[in-house]
Structure formats: structure tokens, C-alpha cells
Residue, then its C-alpha position, 0 to 999 in steps of 0.5 A: m789831386a786832392r783839389a780834383r778829388l774834392i771837386g768830384d765829390r762836390t759834383s757828385k753831391v750836387m747831382v744826387q741832390a738834384m736827382e732827389r729834388r727832381a720834379t714829379d713826372m706828371r704825365g707818367r703819373v696821370f697815365q698810371i692813374t688812367l691805367l688803374t682807373a680803367l682796371l678798376i672799372s673793368l673789375f667793377i663791371l665784371g663783378v656786377l655781371i658775375a653777381d647778377v648771374v649768381v643771384d639769378a642762378w641761386g635758386v637752381l644751384t641750391g635747389r637741385p645742384g646734383g639734378f641739374l648737373s645730371g639732367t638733360m634737355r627738357s621743353l619745360s623749365d620746371d621739369p625736374k630732369l632739366g640739366v646740362h649733363q649732355a652739354l658738359v659731356g660735349t664741352f669736355w670732349i671738345a676741350v680734349f680735342v683742343a688740348v690733343l690737337a692744338f697744343p702740340i701742333g701750336i707749340g711745335a710750330a712756335i719752336w720751328l719758327e723761333e729756333y729752326a726757321p730761317k729769318n726771311r720773307f717766307t717766314r715773315f709771311i707765315e708769321l703775318n698770316i698766323r697773326n691775321l688768323a688769330g683775329v678772324p671771327s670765329v663764325v668763319y672757322g665754323l664755316l670752314g669746319l662745316f665745309l671741311f669736317v662735316n661735309s667733306l670728311g664726314d665719313l671720318t668725323g661722323g658729320k655733325s659730331i663732337a669730333a668735327a666741333g673739336i677739330t674746328l675749335a682746335i684750328l680756331v685757337l691754333p694761331i693764339v697757341i702759336i703766338t703765345a708760345q713764340e712770345a714765351i720762347r722769345a723771352v728766354p735769355q740768350g745767355l742760357k742758349e749760349g751756355a748750353y752750346g758752350v758745354g757741347a749741347t746740340k740744338w735739340t738738347m738746348i731746346r729741350s733742356q733750356v728753352l722749353p723749361y724756361a718758357a714753360p710757364g708762359i706756354f702753359t698759361g697762354t695755351l690753356l687761356s686759349m682753350s678757355r676762349g675756345i670752349g666758350e664759342a657758340a657760333p662755330l658750334l652752331v654752324v658745325g651742327a650742335v643741337s639745342g633740342r633733346l638728344g636720343s642718348n645720354p653718354g657719360f664723360f668717358d663714353l668714346s661713342a659720343i665722339n662720332a655721334e650724329a648729334f652733340m651738345a655744348m654748354p654755350v649752345i644750350i645757354v643761347e637756347w635757354v636765353q631765347n626760350s626765357g621769353r616764353d618761359p621765364g624759368f629758362a632765365e634761371a636755368a641759363a644763368a645756372a649753366i653760365v655759372v657751371l661753364l665759368v667754374f669749368v673754365i676757372l678750373m682750367n685756369a687754375a690748372a694753368i696757374f698751378m703748372r706755371n708756378h710749378f715750372e717757375k719753381k723748377r726754373e729758379 
């Protein structure tokens, strides 16, 4: 018995020494270095682009920041009333439409697919189409919005209006919302669900008290990042009818009449317009750079909200 124990101890010692002296995983190390290099290159390129835009926009942002944020579209870059107020209002309401329409529908669809839908060919067909729709070019959604929400349902949406644009972009990001919410729900440990069932919870109670709180950080992050993509799209807005010239009115952020107005602006559209106009008027290049910075700040604020809510729910989950 003692001899067998001694042999077992020696064997364990030899195995530990062999594990400590094992050769370095060169392939894994090379792969890790490759990933790190790709990350550093991407961050470097992003940093250079942001620095270049900020340098070009510095004169406008420091010279008249308030006037630029409250100004409107003008034909000359040196006009002191040139600004992005109308485009900011349009982008704000488009983001509201995306949040109100895409988020509840997308999260609800993800819950149904993961918790209620039977696992058969029909549901697999639905999921396959959702993933395919996530890769459809944005201009195709713009054509859908032009046909459906501008021409066919123009009496309800106001035609070429913020409402039509907001619904179109909500449909654009809806597949992304569904996919990210599904992945967050799948990450919920099975033990939490079984524990809820063990204390007599119904399926909906289990989803409300266990699944959604645990999956909330991933859901919020994915949905708000999809909104960031949506409000940065220019092609669907141009197809739906966003204008790049002067608007007859200058609505406020909470002016509901702007939703069904016959014309609207958005930040991506005026950025494209000013970049095109910079060929004849170099001053528009600085205005376009300043508009890019404003849009970046808008997106960063939304991402910060996503991070805040994610951390809040992670603390509650712990």
C-alpha cells in the first residue's frame, strides 16, 4: 500500500514537472501577436482619422460653437448663420423612431425565437432570413422606404418626412437588434432557468425575473450600438427624400410638427452635401469636419448611455 502510494506521488510529481517544462505554444503565440497587431493598426488608423477631422474642424468649433449648433443651411460657408440645427433635429427624431420601434419589436422577437418558438424548419428558416437581412445593403432599405412609407403610406407618414425616414431606419437595424438580443439571451445559464422553474415560476415569470435581467447588459449594448449605425446611414435617407438645401422652417428638438413635415434634414446628409460643395467653396470642408465631430459626439453619448446601463445591470446581476 505504501509502495503504491509512493509510486503515485512520484508519478504526480513527474507529470507536474513535465507540464511546467512544456514547450511554448508557438502557433498560439503567433496568433495572439497577429490579433494584437491588427488591433493596434486599426486603432492607429482610427486615431489618425479622428485627429485629422478634429484639426479641420477646430476653427469652426472654437470660433462659433454655439452659432454652428443653432445655425441652419446656407449657400456660403462664411455665412455666420451656417449650422447644423435642422440636421440635429432630424437625427434626434430618427433616433427616437428607431428606439421606439426597433428595440421593443426586436427584443420581443428574440425572446419568442429563443424561449417560445419550436425548434423546427420554420423557425430555422426565419432565423436564416433575419441573418441575411442584417447583411442587405442600406440603400435597399431606402428603396423599400421610398416605395412603402413615402409613396404607399404617404398620407400617414407625411411623405418625404422624418417619420418615413425613422421607420425605414428602424427596419434597417431591426435584424441586428434581434441577433444581438438572441445572443444575449442564449448566454443566460441554464441553471438560472431551472432554478426558477424549481420554485414554481411560470415561463413568463422566469423570463422576466431571470432571463431579461441577466441578458440586459448584452441587449442594451447591442441595441444602442445598432442605433449608432442607423443614424450614421446616409444612403437610405437620401433615397427616402432628405433634403440638402434650405428648409422653410427651423423646428425645435421637441416640436412634434417636425415629424410629418414635408422636408427634413439629417446629419449624414448635410455632411455628404458639404463635402461635395467643398470643391467650389473650400470653407465647406471645415464645416463638414465640424459636422462630423458633432455626429461623433452624438454617437459617443449614446454609446456612453449603453455602457452606463450595461454596468448598472451587471452590478444588479452580481
